C-alpha positions as CSV (number, residue, x, y, z in Angstrom):
1,M,-0.1,-0.1,0.0
2,S,1.4,3.4,-1.1
3,S,1.9,6.2,1.4
4,S,-0.9,7.9,-0.3
5,D,-3.4,5.3,0.4
6,K,-3.0,5.2,4.2
7,F,-6.0,5.9,6.6
8,N,-6.5,7.1,10.1
9,I,-8.2,4.8,12.7
10,F,-8.7,5.4,16.3
11,V,-8.0,3.0,19.0
12,F,-10.3,3.3,22.0
13,S,-9.8,1.3,25.3
14,K,-11.9,3.2,28.1
15,T,-12.8,0.6,30.8
16,V,-15.7,0.8,33.5
17,G,-15.6,-2.6,34.2
18,Y,-13.3,-5.6,33.9
19,R,-9.6,-4.4,32.6
20,H,-7.4,-6.0,30.7
21,D,-3.9,-5.9,31.3
22,S,-3.0,-6.9,27.2
23,I,-4.5,-3.0,26.4
24,P,-1.0,-1.2,26.3
25,A,0.5,-4.3,24.2
26,G,-2.6,-4.2,22.0
27,I,-2.2,-0.6,21.3
28,E,1.7,-1.0,20.6
29,G,0.5,-4.1,18.7
30,L,-1.8,-2.1,16.2
31,K,0.7,0.9,16.0
32,N,3.5,-1.6,14.9
33,L,1.0,-3.2,12.3
34,G,-0.1,0.2,11.0
35,T,3.7,1.1,10.2
36,S,5.0,-2.2,9.2
37,T,2.6,-2.8,6.8
38,N,2.2,1.3,6.0
39,S,-1.7,0.8,5.9
40,F,-2.8,3.2,8.6
41,S,-1.6,5.6,11.1
42,V,-3.1,5.0,14.7
43,T,-4.4,7.7,17.2
44,A,-5.2,6.0,20.8
45,S,-7.1,7.1,23.5
46,E,-9.4,6.4,26.5
47,D,-11.4,9.7,26.5
48,S,-14.9,8.7,25.6
49,C,-15.6,12.9,24.9
50,L,-14.0,11.9,21.7
51,I,-16.6,9.6,20.3
52,N,-18.4,12.2,18.7
53,A,-19.3,12.6,15.0
54,N,-17.1,15.8,14.3
55,F,-13.7,13.9,15.9
56,L,-14.5,10.5,14.2
57,S,-15.1,12.0,10.7
58,R,-11.1,12.0,10.6
59,F,-10.9,8.4,10.6
60,K,-11.9,5.3,8.4
61,V,-12.2,2.9,11.3
62,V,-12.9,2.9,15.2
63,V,-11.3,0.0,17.1
64,F,-12.8,-0.9,20.8
65,L,-10.1,-2.5,22.5
66,S,-11.4,-4.6,25.0
67,T,-13.6,-1.7,26.3
68,S,-15.8,-2.7,29.2
69,G,-18.9,-1.8,31.1
70,E,-21.2,1.1,30.5
71,F,-18.3,3.2,28.8
72,L,-20.6,5.5,26.6
73,T,-22.9,8.4,27.6
74,G,-26.2,8.4,25.3
75,E,-24.4,11.5,23.4
76,E,-21.5,9.6,22.5
77,L,-23.3,6.4,21.8
78,Q,-25.1,8.8,19.1
79,G,-21.8,10.2,18.0
80,L,-20.5,6.6,17.1
81,K,-24.1,5.7,15.3
82,T,-23.6,8.8,13.0
83,F,-20.0,7.6,12.2
84,V,-21.0,4.4,11.5
85,N,-24.2,5.7,9.5
86,N,-21.9,7.9,7.7
87,G,-19.7,4.4,6.6
88,G,-17.2,4.4,9.1
89,G,-16.1,0.9,10.0
90,F,-16.0,-0.4,13.4
91,V,-13.4,-3.3,14.9
92,G,-14.2,-4.7,18.0
93,I,-11.5,-6.8,20.0
94,H,-12.1,-9.2,22.9
95,C,-13.8,-7.4,25.7
96,A,-15.6,-4.9,23.5
97,A,-18.6,-7.7,23.6
98,A,-18.8,-6.9,27.5
99,G,-20.2,-3.3,27.5
100,M,-23.3,-1.0,26.9
101,Y,-25.8,-4.3,27.7
102,E,-28.8,-1.5,27.7
103,E,-27.9,-0.3,24.3
104,P,-29.4,-3.0,21.7
105,W,-28.0,-0.7,19.0
106,Y,-24.5,-1.6,20.1
107,G,-25.1,-5.0,20.8
108,E,-26.3,-5.5,17.1
109,L,-23.3,-3.3,15.9
110,V,-20.8,-6.0,17.6
111,G,-23.1,-8.9,17.1
112,A,-23.6,-10.3,20.4
113,Y,-22.9,-9.6,24.0
114,F,-20.6,-11.4,26.0
115,A,-21.9,-13.8,28.8
116,D,-19.3,-15.3,30.9
117,H,-15.9,-17.2,30.0
118,P,-14.0,-20.4,31.8
119,E,-10.5,-20.2,33.1
120,P,-8.3,-19.5,30.1
121,Q,-6.7,-22.9,28.4
122,H,-5.8,-24.3,25.3
123,G,-8.1,-24.8,22.6
124,V,-8.7,-24.6,18.6
125,V,-9.6,-22.0,16.4
126,K,-11.1,-23.2,13.1
127,V,-11.8,-21.2,10.1
128,E,-15.1,-21.5,8.5
129,N,-15.3,-18.8,5.7
130,K,-11.7,-19.3,4.2
131,D,-12.7,-17.6,1.1
132,H,-13.2,-14.3,3.2
133,V,-10.9,-11.9,2.5
134,I,-10.3,-11.2,6.2
135,M,-9.4,-15.0,6.6
136,S,-6.6,-14.9,4.2
137,E,-3.5,-16.1,5.7
138,F,-5.1,-17.8,8.6
139,P,-4.8,-21.3,8.7
140,E,-7.7,-23.6,8.5
141,E,-7.0,-24.9,12.3
142,V,-5.0,-23.1,15.0
143,K,-4.3,-24.1,18.5
144,W,-4.8,-21.4,20.6
145,F,-4.5,-20.3,24.5
146,D,-7.2,-17.7,25.5
147,E,-10.3,-16.9,27.4
148,W,-13.2,-18.6,25.4
149,Y,-15.9,-16.3,25.5
150,N,-19.7,-17.5,26.0
151,F,-22.2,-15.4,24.3
152,K,-25.5,-14.4,25.3
153,S,-26.8,-15.0,22.1
154,N,-25.6,-16.8,18.9
155,P,-25.0,-14.4,16.2
156,R,-24.9,-16.8,13.6
157,G,-27.5,-16.1,10.7
158,K,-27.0,-12.1,11.2
159,V,-23.3,-11.9,10.7
160,T,-20.9,-14.0,8.4
161,V,-19.0,-16.0,11.1
162,L,-15.5,-16.3,10.2
163,L,-14.0,-18.6,13.2
164,S,-15.4,-20.6,15.7
165,T,-14.4,-23.2,18.3
166,D,-14.9,-26.6,18.8
167,E,-16.3,-26.9,22.8
168,S,-15.4,-30.5,22.8
169,L,-11.7,-29.6,22.9
170,Y,-11.6,-27.2,26.4
171,Q,-13.8,-27.1,29.6
172,G,-16.4,-24.5,30.1
173,G,-18.3,-23.8,27.0
174,T,-21.9,-23.3,26.9
175,M,-23.0,-22.6,23.2
176,G,-23.2,-26.5,22.1
177,C,-22.1,-27.2,18.5
178,D,-22.1,-23.9,17.4
179,H,-19.8,-21.5,18.9
180,P,-18.6,-18.6,16.8
181,L,-15.3,-16.4,17.6
182,A,-15.1,-14.1,14.9
183,W,-17.6,-12.4,12.6
184,C,-18.3,-9.4,10.2
185,R,-21.2,-7.7,9.0
186,E,-22.5,-4.8,6.7
187,F,-24.7,-2.8,9.5
188,D,-26.5,0.5,9.5
189,G,-24.0,2.0,6.7
190,G,-21.0,1.1,7.9
191,R,-19.1,-2.4,8.4
192,A,-18.5,-3.9,11.6
193,F,-15.9,-6.7,12.4
194,Y,-15.5,-8.4,16.1
195,T,-13.2,-11.2,17.3
196,A,-13.7,-12.8,20.4
197,L,-9.6,-13.4,20.8
198,G,-7.1,-10.9,22.3
199,H,-6.9,-11.5,26.1
200,F,-3.1,-11.9,26.0
201,D,-0.3,-9.7,25.4
202,E,1.3,-12.6,23.3
203,A,-1.6,-12.2,20.9
204,Y,-0.7,-8.8,19.8
205,R,2.9,-10.2,18.8
206,D,1.5,-13.2,17.0
207,R,1.7,-13.2,13.2
208,T,-1.4,-15.1,12.4
209,F,-3.6,-13.2,15.2
210,I,-2.2,-9.8,14.2
211,T,-2.7,-10.4,10.3
212,H,-6.5,-11.2,11.3
213,L,-6.5,-8.0,12.7
214,L,-4.8,-6.2,9.9
215,N,-7.5,-7.9,7.3
216,G,-10.4,-7.1,9.7
217,I,-9.5,-3.0,9.9
218,L,-9.0,-3.2,6.0
219,W,-12.1,-5.0,5.6
220,A,-13.9,-2.4,8.0
221,A,-12.1,0.4,5.9
222,H,-13.4,-0.9,2.9
223,V,-9.6,-0.8,1.5
224,V,-10.5,-4.9,0.6
């Protein structure tokens, strides 16, 4: 990608509930990713006052990096809505699904709300849609160590499921034989991509995972 094609993304990581220790590693990993691929530049903040239509108009994509709790006011949520309505891209990582539970629009944007998770353990991530551009370079199966999120509802049918896991290979899954982990969709004028992976620092130095994020960001930005 040429320097003239570079775009800006806003990484937002405010937490009101649980705070992940991996947030700094996530910000650093996204900055390194943008630089190494010459794809995008990163502005990062936890100031929710910046979630307004005027500020967000500078960016093609907003990344919610392990946000948690009720972290946006009604006015700020409206700013995010306007951004998406105007064609903006949204990327949710890991704990972005664990917040704004009283705002159905946000739940639809992310795709599903977090319910709970067992203790971190080894499992297997499986590609469901290998032809989707977001999944290019992602192996068909990857052994992975993470928090395996259970969701309050299964988003399949309203999103394109990209990754899933087999609950028989670890302990504590509650979604049965159909357990999506990552997905994307056209939503309300924009594009939304979510991945449940990314609990630990190591994820943001892992080539497979970071490429997964890169492709999700590029797709959300309408670049690919």
